[in-house]
C-alpha positions in Angstrom: 61.1 128.3 93.6 61.4 125.8 96.7 61.1 122.2 96.3 59.6 119.8 99.2 62.4 116.9 99.9 60.3 113.6 100.4 62.3 112.6 103.4 65.3 113.9 105.3 67.1 111.7 107.1 70.7 111.3 108.4 72.7 108.1 107.5 75.5 107.9 109.8 78.3 106.2 108.8 80.4 105.8 111.3 83.9 104.4 111.9 85.0 104.3 115.4 87.3 102.6 118.0 86.8 101.5 121.2 88.7 104.1 124.0 88.3 103.2 127.9 84.5 101.8 126.5 83.9 104.7 124.6 83.1 104.8 121.1 84.7 107.7 118.9 82.1 109.2 116.4 84.4 110.1 113.3 81.6 110.8 110.3 77.9 111.6 109.7 76.6 111.2 106.0 73.9 113.1 104.7 71.4 111.5 102.5 68.4 112.7 100.4 65.8 110.2 100.1 62.5 111.6 97.7 60.6 107.7 98.7 58.7 108.8 102.0 56.3 111.6 103.1 57.2 115.4 103.0 58.8 116.9 105.9 61.6 119.2 104.8 61.9 121.9 102.4 64.9 122.6 101.2 66.6 124.4 98.1 67.6 122.1 95.1 69.8 123.0 92.4 70.7 126.3 93.4 67.1 127.3 92.1 66.7 129.9 95.4 69.3 131.5 97.3 67.3 132.0 100.8 68.2 128.5 102.0 71.7 127.5 101.4 72.6 125.1 104.5 71.7 122.5 106.8 73.1 122.8 110.4 73.6 119.7 112.6 73.6 120.7 116.4 74.3 118.5 119.1 71.2 118.7 121.4 73.1 118.2 124.5 75.7 120.5 123.6 74.5 122.8 121.6 77.5 122.1 119.3 76.7 123.5 116.0 78.6 121.0 113.3 80.0 122.2 110.0 77.3 123.2 107.9 76.6 121.4 104.9 76.0 123.3 101.5 72.6 121.3 100.0 74.8 118.7 97.3 73.5 118.4 93.9 70.2 116.3 93.6 71.4 112.5 93.6 74.4 113.0 95.7 75.2 112.6 99.0 77.5 115.3 101.3 79.2 114.6 104.6 80.1 116.3 107.6 83.4 115.5 109.7 84.8 115.8 112.9 82.1 114.9 115.0 82.8 114.7 119.1 83.7 111.2 120.9 80.3 109.5 121.9 79.1 106.5 123.0 75.7 104.9 122.6 73.1 107.0 120.8 73.9 110.3 119.6 71.1 113.1 119.7 70.7 115.9 116.7 68.3 118.4 115.8 67.8 119.2 112.2 67.5 122.8 111.6 66.8 125.0 108.3 67.9 128.9 108.7 67.8 128.2 112.7 64.6 126.7 112.8 64.4 122.6 113.9 62.6 120.4 111.4 63.4 117.2 112.8 65.3 115.3 115.2 67.1 112.0 115.3 68.8 109.6 117.4 71.2 107.1 115.6 73.8 104.4 117.0 77.5 104.7 116.7 78.9 101.5 115.3 82.5 100.5 116.3 85.0 100.4 114.0 86.5 96.7 113.9 89.4 95.7 116.3 91.3 94.8 113.2 92.0 98.4 112.4 92.6 99.8 115.8 96.1 99.2 116.2 96.6 102.1 112.8 94.4 104.5 114.0 95.3 104.8 117.3 98.2 107.9 116.6 101.0 108.6 119.1 102.1 112.1 118.9 105.5 113.7 119.4 105.1 117.8 119.9 102.7 120.4 118.6 101.5 119.2 115.3 100.0 122.1 113.4 98.2 121.3 110.1 96.8 125.0 109.9 93.1 123.5 109.8 94.1 121.0 107.3 93.7 116.9 107.7 95.9 113.9 106.5 94.5 111.9 104.0 96.4 108.2 104.6 95.7 104.8 103.1 96.4 101.4 105.3 99.0 99.5 103.7 97.7 96.2 104.7 94.7 93.8 104.8 91.9 94.9 105.8 92.8 98.2 104.2 91.1 101.6 103.6 91.0 105.2 103.2 91.1 108.0 106.8 91.2 111.0 107.4 93.0 112.3 110.5 93.1 115.7 112.5 96.0 117.6 113.9 95.5 115.5 117.3 95.7 112.2 115.5 92.5 111.9 116.1 90.3 109.9 113.3 87.6 112.0 111.9 86.7 110.1 108.5 87.3 106.6 106.9 86.1 104.6 104.4 87.0 100.6 104.9 87.9 98.4 101.8 87.0 95.1 101.0 90.8 95.5 98.4 94.0 96.4 99.1 94.0 100.2 98.5 97.5 100.9 97.4 97.0 104.7 96.8 94.7 107.4 97.8 95.0 111.1 96.4 92.5 114.1 96.4 92.0 115.2 93.0 92.0 118.6 91.7 88.5 118.4 91.7 87.9 117.7 95.3 87.1 113.7 94.9 89.2 110.9 95.9 90.9 108.7 93.5 92.2 105.7 94.5 94.3 102.2 92.8 93.1 99.0 94.8 94.3 95.4 94.0 90.8 93.1 94.4 93.0 90.1 92.7 95.5 90.0 95.5 97.9 89.9 92.8 101.2 88.3 93.1 102.6 91.4 91.4 101.5 93.9 93.6 99.6 95.7 91.0 96.2 96.6 90.6 92.9 96.0 89.1 90.4 98.6 90.0 90.9 102.6 89.9 88.1 104.6 91.8 87.1 108.0 91.7 84.8 108.5 94.5 83.3 111.5 97.1 84.0 111.6 100.6 80.2 110.8 101.3 80.5 107.5 99.4 79.1 108.4 95.5 81.1 106.5 93.0 81.7 108.9 90.1 84.0 106.5 88.1 85.2 102.8 88.3 87.8 101.7 85.9 88.2 97.7 85.9 91.6 95.3 84.3 89.9 93.5 81.5 87.1 95.8 80.7 87.3 98.3 77.4 91.0 99.8 77.2 92.5 98.4 80.3 94.3 95.8 79.2 97.6 96.5 81.4 97.6 96.0 85.2 98.2 99.6 87.0 101.1 99.7 89.1 101.9 102.1 92.1 100.1 105.2 91.1 97.5 107.1 89.2 96.6 111.0 87.9 93.4 112.6 87.0 94.7 114.8 84.5 93.9 118.2 82.9 91.5 116.4 80.2 89.5 114.9 83.0 91.1 111.5 81.9 92.9 108.9 83.9 96.6 108.3 83.5 98.8 105.3 85.4 101.7 103.5 85.5 101.4 100.1 83.9 104.0 96.9 83.7 104.8 95.9 80.0 106.2 92.1 79.5 108.6 92.4 76.8 111.1 90.1 75.7 111.5 88.4 79.2 111.9 91.3 80.8 109.4 93.9 82.5 109.8 97.7 81.6 107.3 100.2 82.8 104.4 102.5 80.5 101.3 104.6 80.7 98.2 103.7 79.8 95.1 106.6 79.8 92.0 105.7 79.8 88.4 108.0 79.6 85.8 107.7 82.2 83.7 105.2 80.6 87.3 103.1 80.1 88.1 103.7 76.6 92.0 103.9 75.7 92.8 107.5 75.3 96.7 106.9 75.0 99.1 104.9 75.7 103.2 104.6 76.2 105.7 102.4 76.9 109.9 102.3 77.6 110.4 99.4 74.9 112.3 101.8 72.4 114.5 103.0 75.3 117.4 101.4 76.4 117.1 100.5 79.4 120.3 100.1 82.2 118.2 97.0 83.4 118.3 93.3 82.5 117.1 90.3 83.8 119.5 88.8 86.3 120.8 92.5 86.9 120.5 94.5 90.0 116.8 94.8 89.4 114.5 93.5 86.4 112.1 96.8 86.4 112.3 100.4 86.2 109.7 100.4 88.9 107.6 103.7 88.3 106.2 104.6 91.5 104.7 108.3 91.0 103.1 110.0 88.2 102.0 113.4 87.9 101.5 116.0 85.4 103.2 119.5 85.1 101.2 122.7 84.1 101.6 121.7 80.5 99.6 118.2 81.3 103.2 116.8 80.4 103.7 113.5 82.7 106.6 113.6 85.5 107.5 110.2 86.1 109.8 108.7 88.9 111.3 105.2 88.3 112.9 104.0 91.2 115.3 101.5 90.4 116.6 103.6 87.5 117.2 106.4 90.6 116.0 109.0 87.6 113.0 111.0 86.9 111.6 111.4 83.6 109.2 114.0 81.8 107.4 112.6 78.7 105.3 114.6 76.7 101.4 113.2 76.8 100.8 113.5 73.0 103.7 112.7 71.0 105.4 110.0 74.3 108.6 112.0 73.8 111.2 111.6 76.6 111.9 115.5 77.1 113.8 115.3 79.8 115.9 112.6 81.9 117.4 113.5 85.5 119.1 111.3 87.8 121.8 108.4 87.8 123.7 108.9 84.7 121.6 112.2 83.7 123.3 114.0 86.4 123.1 117.9 84.7 126.2 118.8 86.4 125.6 117.6 89.7 127.9 114.6 91.3 126.3 111.3 92.4 126.0 112.4 95.9 123.6 115.1 94.9 121.7 112.8 92.9 118.4 111.0 94.1 119.0 107.5 95.5 115.6 105.0 94.8 113.5 108.2 95.2 109.6 108.4 95.3 107.1 111.2 94.6 108.4 113.2 92.3 106.4 116.9 91.7 107.0 120.0 89.6 106.4 122.8 91.6 106.9 125.5 88.6 109.7 127.7 87.3 111.8 124.3 86.9 111.8 123.6 90.3 111.3 119.9 91.4 110.6 118.2 94.5 111.2 114.5 95.7 111.5 112.3 98.5 115.0 110.7 98.2 114.7 107.3 100.2 118.0 106.4 100.3 119.2 102.4 100.5 120.0 100.2 103.5 123.5 99.7 102.3 124.4 102.4 99.9 123.0 105.3 102.0 121.3 104.5 104.9 119.5 107.8 105.4 116.8 109.4 103.5 116.6 112.8 102.2 114.2 115.9 101.2 115.3 117.5 97.9 114.1 120.2 96.1 116.1 120.8 92.6 115.8 123.6 89.8 116.5 122.1 86.4 117.2 123.6 83.3 116.4 121.0 80.7 117.2 123.5 77.9 121.1 123.7 79.0 121.2 120.3 80.7 121.9 121.8 83.9 120.8 121.0 87.2 121.1 122.4 91.0 120.3 121.6 94.4 118.2 124.5 96.1 117.5 122.7 99.1 118.1 119.7 101.0 117.2 118.6 104.2 118.9 115.2 105.7 116.2 113.1 107.5 117.3 111.8 110.7 117.7 108.1 111.2 114.0 107.2 112.8 112.6 108.8 110.1 114.5 106.4 107.4 112.2 105.0 104.6 114.1 103.3 101.9 110.5 102.6 100.3 107.5 104.4 99.4 106.9 107.8 101.1 106.1 111.1 100.1 107.1 115.2 100.9 104.8 118.2 100.6 105.7 121.8 100.9 104.0 122.8 104.0 104.6 126.7 105.6 108.5 127.0 106.2 109.0 123.2 105.9 107.8 120.2 104.7 105.3 117.7 105.4 107.2 114.3 105.1 105.8 110.7 105.4 108.1 107.8 106.2 106.4 104.9 105.1 108.4 102.4 106.4 109.3 104.2 109.9 105.1 105.0 109.9 105.3 108.2 110.9 104.5 111.3 109.3 106.6 114.5 110.4 107.1 118.3 109.8 110.3 119.3 109.1 111.3 123.0 109.6 113.8 124.6 106.6 116.7 124.2 108.9 115.9 120.4 109.1 114.5 120.6 112.1 111.8 117.8 113.0 109.2 119.9 114.8 106.8 117.1 115.3 105.8 113.7 114.4 102.8 111.2 114.2 103.3 107.5 114.8 100.9 105.5 113.2 100.6 101.6 113.5 100.6 100.2 110.1 102.4 101.6 106.9 100.8 104.2 104.7 101.6 104.9 100.9 101.8 108.5 101.2 100.0 111.0 103.5 98.5 114.2 101.8 97.3 117.5 103.2 93.6 118.0 102.9 91.5 121.2 103.0 87.9 120.2 103.5 87.1 123.3 101.6 88.3 122.4 98.7 86.4 118.4 99.2 83.8 118.1 96.6 
């Protein structure tokens, strides 16, 4: 049966920038408010199949924006990619082609301090296959941003905190690690899972329940629906890394650290911390970790805590030093024993970055380089950065160079996007997978 929605209004949450005195419309949220007199009839929670979506139509151009599937009761939905506009924008609210309302909205302006980041310079002809790039701004004021293939900002959310990391989860939500304490070690005290429409699904805060170790660099939403993150652990005058796993209520589910392992790092040495910079799950739910200062990737059993794989410097599995990663980032398992990572390099030891795909036979302790791309000096990034397989090549984020690029399998840079500030990584986002 149909329910009568008490009030239907569009709350436009717009972050735009001034460009030739023109504001850029970048997002609109749709929000259901049940407190005002009845005006629109819609399907709620799938009780009727006759009404599935809402269309937003620009009354001047008659352009139909993205049809919006009606959200679960009590949550918001969102639209991206609304066109450039200034002043007021007018829309008709349509249900099944019938105009049921008319609204006008004023477009706010993105604060000036963000303009340098969102003014993206393009070299080449970017093709994202209809996807978008999700990035975070690695300086204050911080936030999370979505860009299209033209380098246009199509969605954003500003934050009072420093957003250290953002990723799209397997269930189409956003996972962020944020620093609200201006921590001198660069740690994060806040973990959020949110929707693009602004619903906060989970908030975990250091000092509450089982969140008793600060988060460092990266978080993953596990297949079990828990939140696992890299931690700092101070032991006997030096720092080792670990993993803390929390439930959505903040209760500690599991914990592991490196104190039982003999480390080649001690205070006063080249580095004093392993510096874990990425955490992902493999297909079996175990943790794949990248330790920058060890120049190694590890795999840790998510139940026993056993280290079931070490690969990299000192653990080459038959590979020579020149084929091993140097201060790598963003290690991922692709399946069938294949691993992909961003091999950062180093200003003094190897002043260029690489994208490397390895095949690792952990049982027989054998590894091989399946594919390697040496990046040009313009894409050198000794810190942070990421890589993602795409078409016949890779989407590469060179954080220090402030660039996202596509490099084909032959190592040719086909296009670049130059941002105005550093980002931790960039991730391809298909909005059909967004919750």
